[in-house]
N, C-alpha and C positions, 0 to 999 in steps of 0.2 A: 399578343399571344393567340395562336390559332387554336381551333377546336381539338386538334390531335394532341397538342401539348397539354391542354386542359384535361383531356381524358387520362393522359399518363399521370398527371398530378393527382387526380382523383383516385386512380388505382393505387398509387404509392401511399396516399393517405389511408386508404382502406387496409392495405397490407401492414402499414405501420401500426394502425389501431389494433389489428388482430394480433400482431406480435406482442404489443404492449399488454393486451388482455391475457395472452398466454403466459407472460412473465408475472403479471400482477396477481392472478388467481392463486397460485401456490403460496405466495407471500401473504396474501390476505387470509388464506386458510390457516397458515401457521400462526398469524397474529390473533385470529379468533380463538383458536385452540389454546393459545397461551393465556387468554383471559377467561377461559371456560373451566370452571371447577368440576364439571361433570364430564366424565370420560365418555366419548362418543366417536363414532366413525362417520365418514362422509362429509360433504360440504355443508356448512351452515353459514347463514348470512350474519347472525348475531349469536353471542354466547348464551347458552341456556341458563347458566348460573355464573354471573359475572363476579370476578374477584382478581386481586393482584397478588395473591399468595404465591403464585408461581414465580414471579419476579422477586418477591421477598425471599423466597427459598434460594434463588440464585445468588443474591447479594449478601445474604447473611450466613450461608453455609460455607465454611472454609474450603470445602472440596472444590467449589467453583470461584469463590471470592478471591483467593490467593492467585490462582491462574489468571483471573481477569486483571489483577494488578500487575502481574508479570507481563502480560500482553501490552498493557498501557505503558509500562516502563520501557520495554524493548522497542515498542513502536516509536515513542518520543525520542529516546536516546539513539536508536538506530537511524531514524530519519535525519537527525542532526549530524551524526557521523557520516552518513551517506552523502548528504549535501556538502559537507565540508570536504570530503575526499573528491567528489565529482567536480565541485567548483574550482578547487585549487589545482586539480589535475588538468581541467580544461583550460584554466588560465595559463598554465605552463605551456600547453600545446599550441597556444596562439602567439607565443613569443617568437617572432620571425628571426630574431637574432640568436636564438638559442641553438648551439651546435647539436646536431643529431636529432633535431625535432621530428623530422619525417621518419627516421628509423624507429624512434620510440612510439610514434603514432601507429606505424605499421605493425609493430610488435603487439601493441594493445589490440588492434583490430584483428590480428591473427588469433588471439585468445577468444574472440567472439565466435569463431568458426570451429576451432580445435581447442578443447580444454584438456586438463590433465586426467579427467575421469573421476568417478566417485571414490574408488578405493585409494588412489594416490592422494586425493584431497583429504580423505579421512586420515591417512597416515601422517600427512603434514599437520593437520589440526591436532592429532594426538601427540606428535613430537613437540609441538609448541605448548602442550599442556592446556589446551583450550577446551577439550572435550569435557562434558559434564560441568560446564560453566556457561553463564549467560553471555560471556564475551564471544563465544563462537557463533551464536545466533545474531549477534549485533555486528561484529566485524566482517563476517563472511559475506552476507548480502550487501554490505555497504560498498564493497569493491565491485562496482557495476560499470563495465566499460561502455555499455550502450547508453546509460544515462550521462556518462562523461562525454561521449561523442555528441550527444544532444546539447549539452551545455557548451561545448566548444563551438558548435554551430551558432548558438545564441550569441556567444561572445564575439564571434567573427562578424556578426551583424551590427556591432557597435561601430560608429564612425571612427576611422583611424585618427581623425583630427583631434578627437577628445583625448586619446592617449598621448598625442604629440603635445597638446596644450598642457596636460598634466606634467609631462616630462620637462617642459620649458619652465613651468612654475616650481620645479624642484621636488615634485612628488616622487617618492620611492615606488618601486613596483607594487609593494604590499599596500601602501597608502592609496595608490591608484585603484587597486583591486577593491578595497573596502569603501572608498569614497566615491568611485565612479562606476565600476563594473557591477558590483552587487546592487546598488540602488536602481540601476537601469535594467536589471534582470529580474524584477519582482515576478513578472508573469512566468518566466522560465523556472524560477525557484519554486513557485507554487505548483507548476505542472510536474516537475521532477520530484518535489517533495511529496506530492500526492501519490505518485507512483511508488516511492519508497515506503510511504506509510501503509498503503494497501498491501504491499508485499510482506511487510513486517507483521501486520495485524493478522493476515491470513496464512502466515508461515506454519507449515506442518512438517514438511520434509526434513528441514534442518534439525528440528527437535527430535524427529524420529531417528535420524542418523547419528547425531552427535551427543544426545542427552539420554541417559538411562535413569537418572535420578528423578523420580516422579515429583519431588518437591519443586523441581525447576520447570515443570511442564507449563506451557501457556494455555490460554483459553481454548484454542482450537484442538489441542490434544485432548483436553478434558471433555470437550464437546463431543468428539468422536466416541470416547469411552462411554459418555452418557447416552448417546444415540444407540450405541451397540448394546446398551443395558448392563455393562459390566462395572460401571462406576456411578450409579445414580445417587444423587444426594438425597438426604431425608427431606421429604416435603413437609411443610408446615401448614397449619390451618386445615382448610378443606381442599388443598391442592392435590391433584393426582399426579402419577408419574408422567402421564402424557402432557399435563399442564406444565410441569417443570421442564420437560424436554423442549417443548415449543417455546417457552419463555427464554431458555438458554440460546436457542437459535436466533430469536429476535434480538437479544442482547449482543450477539456476535455480529449481526449485520446492521444494527441501528446506528452505530457511530458514523459510518461512512454514508449511510442514507441521509444523515444530517449535514455532513461535511461537504459532500459532492455539490449540492445546490449552492452552497455558500462560496465554493471555490470554482464554480463552473466558468465564470467570466475569465478568471485568470488562467484556468486550465486551457480554454480554447485559445486565448492569446498566446500562451506558452507553446502550444502545439504548432501554431501558425508561424511564430517568429523563427526565422532562419530557414523555413521550408523553401522559400523562393529567394534567390539572390539575383541581383541585376548587375 
């Protein structure tokens, strides 16, 4: 490694550190404010009056507790349904003997560039009587062609000899799928599942478009109302409005701050698998 390369590496390290600090500082401020029972403005290194009343207000008040449970329910069920549709669809697309496989694949790819639009999609959801139900926010994002294409690329990386061996041993296509394809695709499932989970947890648009019943709002919808000051839950103990707001923001981002490091190894493997073919 020459001196020029070392200098470039040092510059990249400094730039990365600066970008990291830029992202960490706002999160740190929100975290400190969520633990501070004294309303104050500006940056503080530590809470002036420490307390967990803000978080207790979030988890005990039905205004935010029920939306939090709805977010958890839709995230878990939606991720499962999304993975089921993506894996089964991708498995079908890799069947070389299936007639019309390329036509179906091209039709699916066409929808990635041109879709029906917001109003036609809403009319379809309404005609299916899915509006104002949690099914619309579970099923609609689950049909994701991009994730299906990624899964197809992962499946195409599995050696063809494994499929031939399974067929010789008398395995049906579905048994091959569950016994061979899925166990070999753990990294892919983790990567795609994480993408689905993040999109479901952070979903705001679909709730805004298809749900008008406030009892079905998820945590992100209530969080926006809370931040805008129109739906602030009652603070308990010595918590202030500012404390409750910041505590709700931390609750919204905390789950994936914990999940990402645990799934990072599988996520990196899943992104790389199928990216290069020989």
